[in-house]
PDB file with one MODEL, atoms N, CA, C and O in Angstrom:
MODEL        1
ATOM      1  N   MET A   1      96.844 118.692 114.791  1.00  0.00           N
ATOM      2  CA  MET A   1      95.785 117.810 114.330  1.00  0.00           C
ATOM      3  C   MET A   1      96.129 116.300 115.123  1.00  0.00           C
ATOM      4  O   MET A   1      97.222 115.774 114.911  1.00  0.00           O
ATOM      5  N   GLU A   2      95.141 115.652 116.033  1.00  0.00           N
ATOM      6  CA  GLU A   2      95.278 114.730 116.470  1.00  0.00           C
ATOM      7  C   GLU A   2      95.410 113.344 115.419  1.00  0.00           C
ATOM      8  O   GLU A   2      94.882 113.258 114.310  1.00  0.00           O
ATOM      9  N   ALA A   3      96.111 112.483 115.971  1.00  0.00           N
ATOM     10  CA  ALA A   3      95.949 111.271 115.141  1.00  0.00           C
ATOM     11  C   ALA A   3      94.344 110.731 115.165  1.00  0.00           C
ATOM     12  O   ALA A   3      93.452 110.831 116.008  1.00  0.00           O
ATOM     13  N   GLY A   4      94.412 110.150 113.911  1.00  0.00           N
ATOM     14  CA  GLY A   4      92.773 109.658 113.850  1.00  0.00           C
ATOM     15  C   GLY A   4      91.673 110.375 113.579  1.00  0.00           C
ATOM     16  O   GLY A   4      90.534 109.907 113.554  1.00  0.00           O
ATOM     17  N   THR A   5      92.036 111.760 113.327  1.00  0.00           N
ATOM     18  CA  THR A   5      91.144 112.670 112.844  1.00  0.00           C
ATOM     19  C   THR A   5      91.410 113.356 111.557  1.00  0.00           C
ATOM     20  O   THR A   5      92.443 112.995 110.992  1.00  0.00           O
ATOM     21  N   TYR A   6      90.684 114.284 110.962  1.00  0.00           N
ATOM     22  CA  TYR A   6      91.043 114.810 109.806  1.00  0.00           C
ATOM     23  C   TYR A   6      90.738 116.155 109.407  1.00  0.00           C
ATOM     24  O   TYR A   6      89.670 116.500 109.914  1.00  0.00           O
ATOM     25  N   ASP A   7      91.198 116.949 108.778  1.00  0.00           N
ATOM     26  CA  ASP A   7      90.692 118.026 108.319  1.00  0.00           C
ATOM     27  C   ASP A   7      90.777 118.242 106.758  1.00  0.00           C
ATOM     28  O   ASP A   7      91.904 118.109 106.280  1.00  0.00           O
ATOM     29  N   GLU A   8      89.926 118.503 106.045  1.00  0.00           N
ATOM     30  CA  GLU A   8      89.560 118.545 104.704  1.00  0.00           C
ATOM     31  C   GLU A   8      90.163 119.587 104.382  1.00  0.00           C
ATOM     32  O   GLU A   8      90.095 119.637 103.154  1.00  0.00           O
ATOM     33  N   THR A   9      90.954 120.827 104.924  1.00  0.00           N
ATOM     34  CA  THR A   9      91.771 122.024 104.457  1.00  0.00           C
ATOM     35  C   THR A   9      93.322 121.846 104.463  1.00  0.00           C
ATOM     36  O   THR A   9      94.121 122.632 103.954  1.00  0.00           O
ATOM     37  N   ARG A  10      93.587 120.815 105.048  1.00  0.00           N
ATOM     38  CA  ARG A  10      95.097 120.607 104.934  1.00  0.00           C
ATOM     39  C   ARG A  10      95.516 119.081 104.158  1.00  0.00           C
ATOM     40  O   ARG A  10      94.887 118.026 104.239  1.00  0.00           O
ATOM     41  N   VAL A  11      96.513 119.296 103.557  1.00  0.00           N
ATOM     42  CA  VAL A  11      97.127 117.791 103.097  1.00  0.00           C
ATOM     43  C   VAL A  11      98.552 117.884 103.070  1.00  0.00           C
ATOM     44  O   VAL A  11      99.172 118.758 102.465  1.00  0.00           O
ATOM     45  N   ALA A  12      99.082 116.911 103.779  1.00  0.00           N
ATOM     46  CA  ALA A  12     100.447 116.832 103.789  1.00  0.00           C
ATOM     47  C   ALA A  12     100.849 115.375 103.425  1.00  0.00           C
ATOM     48  O   ALA A  12     100.079 114.431 103.599  1.00  0.00           O
ATOM     49  N   PHE A  13     102.126 115.243 102.897  1.00  0.00           N
ATOM     50  CA  PHE A  13     102.500 114.085 102.222  1.00  0.00           C
ATOM     51  C   PHE A  13     104.177 114.148 102.374  1.00  0.00           C
ATOM     52  O   PHE A  13     104.871 115.122 102.082  1.00  0.00           O
ATOM     53  N   ASP A  14     104.652 112.851 102.910  1.00  0.00           N
ATOM     54  CA  ASP A  14     105.935 112.777 103.267  1.00  0.00           C
ATOM     55  C   ASP A  14     106.499 111.925 102.360  1.00  0.00           C
ATOM     56  O   ASP A  14     106.550 110.702 102.491  1.00  0.00           O
ATOM     57  N   ILE A  15     106.946 112.593 101.394  1.00  0.00           N
ATOM     58  CA  ILE A  15     107.591 111.849 100.122  1.00  0.00           C
ATOM     59  C   ILE A  15     109.410 111.938 100.029  1.00  0.00           C
ATOM     60  O   ILE A  15     110.186 112.753 100.526  1.00  0.00           O
ATOM     61  N   PRO A  16     109.632 110.819  99.239  1.00  0.00           N
ATOM     62  CA  PRO A  16     111.086 110.779  99.325  1.00  0.00           C
ATOM     63  C   PRO A  16     111.848 112.065  98.393  1.00  0.00           C
ATOM     64  O   PRO A  16     111.303 112.547  97.400  1.00  0.00           O
ATOM     65  N   GLU A  17     112.969 112.436  98.822  1.00  0.00           N
ATOM     66  CA  GLU A  17     113.520 113.438  97.933  1.00  0.00           C
ATOM     67  C   GLU A  17     113.687 113.337  96.494  1.00  0.00           C
ATOM     68  O   GLU A  17     114.018 114.334  95.852  1.00  0.00           O
ATOM     69  N   SER A  18     113.490 112.244  95.947  1.00  0.00           N
ATOM     70  CA  SER A  18     113.721 111.836  94.555  1.00  0.00           C
ATOM     71  C   SER A  18     112.295 112.283  93.901  1.00  0.00           C
ATOM     72  O   SER A  18     112.216 112.814  92.794  1.00  0.00           O
ATOM     73  N   ALA A  19     111.230 112.006  94.704  1.00  0.00           N
ATOM     74  CA  ALA A  19     109.716 112.558  94.145  1.00  0.00           C
ATOM     75  C   ALA A  19     109.392 113.795  94.316  1.00  0.00           C
ATOM     76  O   ALA A  19     108.228 114.128  94.089  1.00  0.00           O
ATOM     77  N   ARG A  20     110.256 114.656  94.711  1.00  0.00           N
ATOM     78  CA  ARG A  20     109.956 116.161  95.183  1.00  0.00           C
ATOM     79  C   ARG A  20     109.962 116.961  93.639  1.00  0.00           C
ATOM     80  O   ARG A  20     111.014 116.809  93.018  1.00  0.00           O
ATOM     81  N   GLY A  21     109.223 117.538  93.168  1.00  0.00           N
ATOM     82  CA  GLY A  21     108.935 118.341  91.932  1.00  0.00           C
ATOM     83  C   GLY A  21     108.026 117.520  91.098  1.00  0.00           C
ATOM     84  O   GLY A  21     107.596 117.974  90.038  1.00  0.00           O
ATOM     85  N   GLY A  22     107.711 116.344  91.516  1.00  0.00           N
ATOM     86  CA  GLY A  22     106.924 115.397  90.558  1.00  0.00           C
ATOM     87  C   GLY A  22     105.536 115.555  90.614  1.00  0.00           C
ATOM     88  O   GLY A  22     105.110 116.581  91.145  1.00  0.00           O
ATOM     89  N   MET A  23     104.670 114.648  90.121  1.00  0.00           N
ATOM     90  CA  MET A  23     103.282 114.648  90.004  1.00  0.00           C
ATOM     91  C   MET A  23     102.589 113.409  90.987  1.00  0.00           C
ATOM     92  O   MET A  23     102.849 112.208  90.913  1.00  0.00           O
ATOM     93  N   LEU A  24     101.745 114.000  91.812  1.00  0.00           N
ATOM     94  CA  LEU A  24     100.846 113.151  92.612  1.00  0.00           C
ATOM     95  C   LEU A  24      99.613 112.901  92.253  1.00  0.00           C
ATOM     96  O   LEU A  24      98.787 113.813  92.241  1.00  0.00           O
ATOM     97  N   MET A  25      99.254 111.494  91.864  1.00  0.00           N
ATOM     98  CA  MET A  25      98.178 111.465  91.491  1.00  0.00           C
ATOM     99  C   MET A  25      97.377 110.242  92.382  1.00  0.00           C
ATOM    100  O   MET A  25      97.914 109.284  92.938  1.00  0.00           O
ATOM    101  N   PHE A  26      95.741 110.623  92.336  1.00  0.00           N
ATOM    102  CA  PHE A  26      95.027 109.971  93.603  1.00  0.00           C
ATOM    103  C   PHE A  26      93.608 109.679  92.639  1.00  0.00           C
ATOM    104  O   PHE A  26      93.017 110.601  92.077  1.00  0.00           O
ATOM    105  N   LYS A  27      93.285 108.602  92.574  1.00  0.00           N
ATOM    106  CA  LYS A  27      92.219 108.031  91.740  1.00  0.00           C
ATOM    107  C   LYS A  27      91.265 107.646  93.090  1.00  0.00           C
ATOM    108  O   LYS A  27      91.695 107.001  94.046  1.00  0.00           O
ATOM    109  N   ASP A  28      90.041 108.112  92.988  1.00  0.00           N
ATOM    110  CA  ASP A  28      88.886 107.851  94.231  1.00  0.00           C
ATOM    111  C   ASP A  28      88.088 106.838  93.819  1.00  0.00           C
ATOM    112  O   ASP A  28      88.202 106.328  92.704  1.00  0.00           O
ATOM    113  N   SER A  29      87.182 106.460  94.734  1.00  0.00           N
ATOM    114  CA  SER A  29      86.408 105.216  94.660  1.00  0.00           C
ATOM    115  C   SER A  29      85.307 105.346  93.227  1.00  0.00           C
ATOM    116  O   SER A  29      84.762 104.405  92.650  1.00  0.00           O
ATOM    117  N   ASN A  30      85.198 106.882  92.884  1.00  0.00           N
ATOM    118  CA  ASN A  30      84.314 106.744  91.968  1.00  0.00           C
ATOM    119  C   ASN A  30      85.046 107.032  90.491  1.00  0.00           C
ATOM    120  O   ASN A  30      84.497 107.580  89.536  1.00  0.00           O
ATOM    121  N   SER A  31      86.386 106.543  90.536  1.00  0.00           N
ATOM    122  CA  SER A  31      87.366 106.557  89.469  1.00  0.00           C
ATOM    123  C   SER A  31      87.880 108.019  88.795  1.00  0.00           C
ATOM    124  O   SER A  31      88.319 108.161  87.653  1.00  0.00           O
ATOM    125  N   HIS A  32      87.701 109.069  89.825  1.00  0.00           N
ATOM    126  CA  HIS A  32      87.805 110.252  89.402  1.00  0.00           C
ATOM    127  C   HIS A  32      89.463 110.564  89.893  1.00  0.00           C
ATOM    128  O   HIS A  32      89.948 110.387  91.011  1.00  0.00           O
ATOM    129  N   LEU A  33      90.018 111.002  88.855  1.00  0.00           N
ATOM    130  CA  LEU A  33      91.662 111.328  88.876  1.00  0.00           C
ATOM    131  C   LEU A  33      92.024 112.402  89.305  1.00  0.00           C
ATOM    132  O   LEU A  33      91.836 113.264  88.447  1.00  0.00           O
ATOM    133  N   PHE A  34      92.614 112.945  90.544  1.00  0.00           N
ATOM    134  CA  PHE A  34      93.315 114.067  91.030  1.00  0.00           C
ATOM    135  C   PHE A  34      94.645 114.007  90.856  1.00  0.00           C
ATOM    136  O   PHE A  34      95.264 112.966  91.074  1.00  0.00           O
ATOM    137  N   LYS A  35      95.222 115.115  90.447  1.00  0.00           N
ATOM    138  CA  LYS A  35      96.677 115.493  90.152  1.00  0.00           C
ATOM    139  C   LYS A  35      97.023 116.892  90.833  1.00  0.00           C
ATOM    140  O   LYS A  35      96.355 117.926  90.833  1.00  0.00           O
ATOM    141  N   TRP A  36      98.282 116.620  91.426  1.00  0.00           N
ATOM    142  CA  TRP A  36      98.888 117.744  92.054  1.00  0.00           C
ATOM    143  C   TRP A  36     100.350 117.841  91.826  1.00  0.00           C
ATOM    144  O   TRP A  36     101.068 116.937  92.255  1.00  0.00           O
ATOM    145  N   GLN A  37     100.861 118.849  91.194  1.00  0.00           N
ATOM    146  CA  GLN A  37     102.200 119.165  91.221  1.00  0.00           C
ATOM    147  C   GLN A  37     102.857 119.369  92.526  1.00  0.00           C
ATOM    148  O   GLN A  37     102.656 120.372  93.212  1.00  0.00           O
ATOM    149  N   MET A  38     103.825 118.185  92.935  1.00  0.00           N
ATOM    150  CA  MET A  38     104.475 118.237  93.950  1.00  0.00           C
ATOM    151  C   MET A  38     105.771 119.669  94.000  1.00  0.00           C
ATOM    152  O   MET A  38     106.500 120.028  93.075  1.00  0.00           O
ATOM    153  N   PRO A  39     105.692 120.187  95.288  1.00  0.00           N
ATOM    154  CA  PRO A  39     106.847 121.142  95.186  1.00  0.00           C
ATOM    155  C   PRO A  39     108.128 120.419  95.237  1.00  0.00           C
ATOM    156  O   PRO A  39     108.221 119.231  95.545  1.00  0.00           O
ATOM    157  N   ALA A  40     109.265 121.304  94.874  1.00  0.00           N
ATOM    158  CA  ALA A  40     110.618 120.838  94.722  1.00  0.00           C
ATOM    159  C   ALA A  40     111.078 121.224  96.426  1.00  0.00           C
ATOM    160  O   ALA A  40     112.150 120.773  96.830  1.00  0.00           O
ATOM    161  N   LYS A  41     110.481 121.805  97.071  1.00  0.00           N
ATOM    162  CA  LYS A  41     110.921 121.672  98.401  1.00  0.00           C
ATOM    163  C   LYS A  41     109.559 121.898  99.184  1.00  0.00           C
ATOM    164  O   LYS A  41     108.489 122.231  98.673  1.00  0.00           O
ATOM    165  N   ASP A  42     109.826 121.635 100.618  1.00  0.00           N
ATOM    166  CA  ASP A  42     108.826 122.125 101.457  1.00  0.00           C
ATOM    167  C   ASP A  42     108.002 123.398 101.409  1.00  0.00           C
ATOM    168  O   ASP A  42     108.568 124.489 101.344  1.00  0.00           O
ATOM    169  N   ALA A  43     106.779 123.297 101.437  1.00  0.00           N
ATOM    170  CA  ALA A  43     106.248 124.868 101.200  1.00  0.00           C
ATOM    171  C   ALA A  43     105.044 124.757 101.674  1.00  0.00           C
ATOM    172  O   ALA A  43     104.428 123.691 101.664  1.00  0.00           O
ATOM    173  N   GLY A  44     104.519 126.012 102.207  1.00  0.00           N
ATOM    174  CA  GLY A  44     102.899 126.178 102.739  1.00  0.00           C
ATOM    175  C   GLY A  44     103.475 127.325 103.899  1.00  0.00           C
ATOM    176  O   GLY A  44     104.679 127.347 104.155  1.00  0.00           O
ATOM    177  N   PRO A  45     102.585 128.209 104.532  1.00  0.00           N
ATOM    178  CA  PRO A  45     102.663 129.069 105.289  1.00  0.00           C
ATOM    179  C   PRO A  45     102.852 128.475 106.744  1.00  0.00           C
ATOM    180  O   PRO A  45     103.201 129.195 107.680  1.00  0.00           O
ATOM    181  N   GLN A  46     102.621 127.217 106.872  1.00  0.00           N
ATOM    182  CA  GLN A  46     102.626 126.525 108.129  1.00  0.00           C
ATOM    183  C   GLN A  46     103.565 125.440 108.325  1.00  0.00           C
ATOM    184  O   GLN A  46     103.458 124.606 109.224  1.00  0.00           O
ATOM    185  N   ILE A  47     104.445 125.471 107.500  1.00  0.00           N
ATOM    186  CA  ILE A  47     105.267 124.396 107.428  1.00  0.00           C
ATOM    187  C   ILE A  47     106.159 124.294 108.671  1.00  0.00           C
ATOM    188  O   ILE A  47     106.331 123.151 109.092  1.00  0.00           O
ATOM    189  N   ALA A  48     106.742 125.276 109.314  1.00  0.00           N
ATOM    190  CA  ALA A  48     107.426 124.951 110.372  1.00  0.00           C
ATOM    191  C   ALA A  48     106.691 124.427 111.522  1.00  0.00           C
ATOM    192  O   ALA A  48     107.390 123.751 112.277  1.00  0.00           O
ATOM    193  N   LYS A  49     105.445 124.563 111.858  1.00  0.00           N
ATOM    194  CA  LYS A  49     104.478 124.107 112.904  1.00  0.00           C
ATOM    195  C   LYS A  49     104.205 122.866 112.492  1.00  0.00           C
ATOM    196  O   LYS A  49     104.271 122.014 113.378  1.00  0.00           O
ATOM    197  N   PHE A  50     103.831 122.389 111.095  1.00  0.00           N
ATOM    198  CA  PHE A  50     103.324 121.192 110.578  1.00  0.00           C
ATOM    199  C   PHE A  50     104.873 120.255 110.857  1.00  0.00           C
ATOM    200  O   PHE A  50     104.819 119.248 111.563  1.00  0.00           O
ATOM    201  N   SER A  51     105.832 120.576 110.409  1.00  0.00           N
ATOM    202  CA  SER A  51     107.013 119.723 110.582  1.00  0.00           C
ATOM    203  C   SER A  51     107.509 119.491 112.244  1.00  0.00           C
ATOM    204  O   SER A  51     108.246 118.546 112.522  1.00  0.00           O
ATOM    205  N   GLU A  52     107.187 120.130 112.948  1.00  0.00           N
ATOM    206  CA  GLU A  52     107.340 120.228 114.598  1.00  0.00           C
ATOM    207  C   GLU A  52     106.447 118.858 114.816  1.00  0.00           C
ATOM    208  O   GLU A  52     106.757 117.700 115.096  1.00  0.00           O
ATOM    209  N   GLU A  53     105.313 119.460 114.584  1.00  0.00           N
ATOM    210  CA  GLU A  53     104.113 118.323 115.330  1.00  0.00           C
ATOM    211  C   GLU A  53     104.290 117.019 114.485  1.00  0.00           C
ATOM    212  O   GLU A  53     103.949 116.041 115.151  1.00  0.00           O
ATOM    213  N   ALA A  54     104.711 116.703 113.243  1.00  0.00           N
ATOM    214  CA  ALA A  54     105.100 115.641 112.667  1.00  0.00           C
ATOM    215  C   ALA A  54     106.018 114.810 112.989  1.00  0.00           C
ATOM    216  O   ALA A  54     105.907 113.587 112.905  1.00  0.00           O
ATOM    217  N   HIS A  55     107.519 115.749 113.594  1.00  0.00           N
ATOM    218  CA  HIS A  55     108.439 114.966 114.114  1.00  0.00           C
ATOM    219  C   HIS A  55     108.215 114.490 115.318  1.00  0.00           C
ATOM    220  O   HIS A  55     108.891 113.517 115.655  1.00  0.00           O
ATOM    221  N   LYS A  56     107.195 115.054 116.297  1.00  0.00           N
ATOM    222  CA  LYS A  56     106.568 114.530 117.586  1.00  0.00           C
ATOM    223  C   LYS A  56     106.094 113.189 117.242  1.00  0.00           C
ATOM    224  O   LYS A  56     106.580 112.300 117.942  1.00  0.00           O
ATOM    225  N   LEU A  57     105.439 112.896 116.526  1.00  0.00           N
ATOM    226  CA  LEU A  57     104.502 111.822 116.151  1.00  0.00           C
ATOM    227  C   LEU A  57     105.608 110.854 115.681  1.00  0.00           C
ATOM    228  O   LEU A  57     105.366 109.741 116.148  1.00  0.00           O
ATOM    229  N   VAL A  58     106.464 110.855 115.111  1.00  0.00           N
ATOM    230  CA  VAL A  58     107.633 109.716 114.732  1.00  0.00           C
ATOM    231  C   VAL A  58     108.622 109.404 115.937  1.00  0.00           C
ATOM    232  O   VAL A  58     109.275 108.365 116.028  1.00  0.00           O
ATOM    233  N   SER A  59     108.637 110.365 116.772  1.00  0.00           N
ATOM    234  CA  SER A  59     109.687 110.132 117.576  1.00  0.00           C
ATOM    235  C   SER A  59     109.095 109.642 119.052  1.00  0.00           C
ATOM    236  O   SER A  59     109.870 109.366 119.968  1.00  0.00           O
TER     237      SER A  59
ENDMDL
END
């Protein structure tokens, strides 16, 4: 995924170790509240590829 683009089928968050296993809450412009239980560790079928791409962006 290129910087400045989006894909509504993927969501990724870089969270601190202390927030793992917690609850992520997002309130949109219509005041709808969305909640996600955050995994206690990296998860997902494409985590290795995503991690590789993410590290390229920050290095």
